[in-house]
Short mmCIF file of the C-alpha atoms (twelve columns), coordinates in Angstrom:
data_MODEL
# 
_entry.id   MODEL 
# 
loop_
_atom_site.group_PDB 
_atom_site.id 
_atom_site.type_symbol 
_atom_site.label_atom_id 
_atom_site.label_alt_id 
_atom_site.label_comp_id 
_atom_site.label_asym_id 
_atom_site.label_seq_id 
_atom_site.Cartn_x 
_atom_site.Cartn_y 
_atom_site.Cartn_z 
_atom_site.pdbx_PDB_model_num 
ATOM 1  C CA . MET A 1  2.007  45.735 -11.530 1 
ATOM 2  C CA . ASN A 2  4.016  44.608 -13.793 1 
ATOM 3  C CA . ARG A 3  3.996  41.294 -15.724 1 
ATOM 4  C CA . ALA A 4  6.306  38.665 -13.541 1 
ATOM 5  C CA . GLU A 5  4.011  39.906 -9.840  1 
ATOM 6  C CA . GLN A 6  0.691  39.267 -11.886 1 
ATOM 7  C CA . ASN A 7  2.075  35.516 -12.029 1 
ATOM 8  C CA . THR A 8  3.252  35.256 -9.035  1 
ATOM 9  C CA . ALA A 9  0.004  36.697 -7.562  1 
ATOM 10 C CA . LYS A 10 -1.708 34.172 -10.042 1 
ATOM 11 C CA . ARG A 11 -0.046 31.475 -8.596  1 
ATOM 12 C CA . VAL A 12 0.080  32.104 -5.786  1 
ATOM 13 C CA . GLU A 13 -3.946 32.336 -5.823  1 
ATOM 14 C CA . GLN A 14 -3.728 28.836 -7.786  1 
ATOM 15 C CA . ALA A 15 -1.815 26.970 -4.829  1 
ATOM 16 C CA . ARG A 16 -4.227 28.558 -2.102  1 
ATOM 17 C CA . GLN A 17 -7.525 27.346 -4.044  1 
ATOM 18 C CA . LEU A 18 -6.024 23.847 -4.108  1 
ATOM 19 C CA . GLY A 19 -4.708 23.492 -0.352  1 
ATOM 20 C CA . GLN A 20 -1.593 24.193 -1.348  1 
ATOM 21 C CA . GLY A 21 0.982  26.480 0.125   1 
ATOM 22 C CA . THR A 22 3.115  29.572 -1.665  1 
ATOM 23 C CA . GLY A 23 5.986  26.950 -1.983  1 
ATOM 24 C CA . GLY A 24 7.246  26.362 -5.208  1 
ATOM 25 C CA . THR A 25 7.078  22.928 -4.916  1 
ATOM 26 C CA . HIS A 26 3.983  20.960 -5.100  1 
ATOM 27 C CA . LYS A 27 3.314  16.992 -5.078  1 
ATOM 28 C CA . ILE A 28 1.466  16.176 -8.734  1 
ATOM 29 C CA . ALA A 29 1.064  12.771 -8.771  1 
ATOM 30 C CA . GLY A 30 1.767  9.842  -6.593  1 
ATOM 31 C CA . PRO A 31 3.779  7.254  -6.676  1 
ATOM 32 C CA . PRO A 32 3.980  4.183  -9.190  1 
ATOM 33 C CA . SER A 33 1.903  0.849  -7.445  1 
ATOM 34 C CA . ARG A 34 4.664  -1.468 -8.147  1 
ATOM 35 C CA . PRO A 35 8.223  -0.889 -10.014 1 
ATOM 36 C CA . CYS A 36 8.114  -3.388 -13.347 1 
ATOM 37 C CA . GLN A 37 9.126  -6.897 -11.974 1 
ATOM 38 C CA . ASP A 38 9.789  -8.393 -16.117 1 
ATOM 39 C CA . PRO A 39 13.218 -9.324 -16.049 1 
ATOM 40 C CA . GLU A 40 14.272 -7.516 -19.634 1 
ATOM 41 C CA . HIS A 41 13.043 -4.674 -18.172 1 
ATOM 42 C CA . ASN A 42 16.322 -3.044 -18.287 1 
ATOM 43 C CA . PRO A 43 18.495 -4.316 -21.802 1 
ATOM 44 C CA . ALA A 44 20.619 -6.689 -21.365 1 
ATOM 45 C CA . GLY A 45 24.363 -5.585 -20.410 1 
ATOM 46 C CA . MET A 46 27.372 -7.619 -20.574 1 
ATOM 47 C CA . VAL A 47 26.784 -7.793 -24.075 1 
ATOM 48 C CA . VAL A 48 29.580 -6.631 -27.182 1 
ATOM 49 C CA . ARG A 49 27.406 -4.209 -29.423 1 
ATOM 50 C CA . GLU A 50 28.573 -2.597 -32.257 1 
ATOM 51 C CA . PRO A 51 28.908 1.207  -31.505 1 
ATOM 52 C CA . GLY A 52 26.106 3.411  -32.236 1 
ATOM 53 C CA . MET A 53 22.556 4.395  -30.187 1 
ATOM 54 C CA . TYR A 54 20.389 1.657  -29.148 1 
ATOM 55 C CA . GLU A 55 16.713 1.670  -27.814 1 
ATOM 56 C CA . HIS A 56 15.283 -0.321 -25.528 1 
ATOM 57 C CA . ILE A 57 11.820 -0.964 -24.504 1 
ATOM 58 C CA . CYS A 58 10.464 -3.023 -21.333 1 
ATOM 59 C CA . PRO A 59 7.599  -5.820 -23.306 1 
ATOM 60 C CA . THR A 60 5.730  -5.815 -19.917 1 
ATOM 61 C CA . CYS A 61 5.657  -2.015 -18.977 1 
ATOM 62 C CA . GLY A 62 6.444  0.154  -22.137 1 
ATOM 63 C CA . ASN A 63 9.663  1.845  -20.658 1 
ATOM 64 C CA . LYS A 64 11.755 3.280  -23.245 1 
ATOM 65 C CA . GLN A 65 15.599 3.994  -22.714 1 
ATOM 66 C CA . ILE A 66 18.066 5.566  -24.885 1 
ATOM 67 C CA . PHE A 67 21.518 4.538  -24.441 1 
ATOM 68 C CA . THR A 68 24.691 4.894  -26.419 1 
ATOM 69 C CA . VAL A 69 27.877 2.237  -27.530 1 
ATOM 70 C CA . PRO A 70 30.530 4.182  -27.805 1 
ATOM 71 C CA . THR A 71 33.363 3.979  -30.512 1 
ATOM 72 C CA . MET A 72 37.108 1.829  -28.906 1 
ATOM 73 C CA . TYR A 73 40.050 3.544  -30.239 1 
ATOM 74 C CA . PHE A 74 43.021 1.158  -29.439 1 
# 
């Protein structure tokens, strides 16, 4: 048995021990308990910003979003 076959056999055995099938996808975490309701969760839209890269962090849940404002050429 080569190394790839050994690794596959090991994963199948681990799945069986966890009570899962032999498929490649399995649930590892449940859904979040409740989506963040803070009005500042997402960056403000319709705001004119200078070109560059920005980071926005939600003050309630700490979700971090990085976004880019492109350079406009006329």
